[in-house]
Phi, psi and omega in degrees: 000149177280139176258106179262122184245195183296324178299320181296311181298316183296320177296321180292325176294317176297319175302316179298314181295325177289323178292321181292317180300306182304319177293319179296322180298312182297333184268352183285156183277009183284177184286159184295330179294314175296321173303315181298317177299319180290318184298313179297323179295318182286330179284318187282326180234081191303309182286304179300313179302322179296307180306305181300319178299313174307316186271328187239350185294169182298143179262163182287208183295341187275351185278000000 
């Protein structure tokens, strides 16, 4: 049987967060260059990239 621990759940949450961030980056109104930079940051640095995008990333229509 497979043994799923805390690390597996945490990894799955990070993966879901990264996918959510990438989808939101694609939908943002910023230039394609900025989108590419954010996507590369989220893919190469999954946890740090997600946190940075949440804090500093492009905002939606309300910004």
